[in-house]
C-alpha positions, 0 to 999 in steps of 0.5 A: 856826247857832251851838252852845254847848257848856257844860262841867262843871267838876267831875271827873266833867265832865272825865272825860266829856270825857276819854272822848268825845275818846278815842273819837272819836280810836279812831273816826277811827283805826278808820274810816281804818286797818286794825285791829291796824296801829297803837297809840294810845298817849295822847289829849290832850284839851287839844289834841283830839290823840292819839300813835299808833304808825303808819307813814309810809304811814298818817301820809298816809292820815291826813293826808288824813282829814276832820277831821284838821288837823296830822299830826307825826312825834315827834322825840326831844330829846337828853338 
């Protein structure tokens, strides 16, 4: 079975894609972690990923969630 996705390359299409992925990220977090125990800071459309403030234990839970490919700890670069 093949799926064909046609992206609307307008500003409206970009906005709709942003909203779709952001909702998808929100749903994953809501279905995986306890409400109020995390803070999503941004959804990144270009990589279908997001940044979220969580504990190490929560990171382990997310790593085992269906559909999650990678969970990495943010590392600050020296200035």
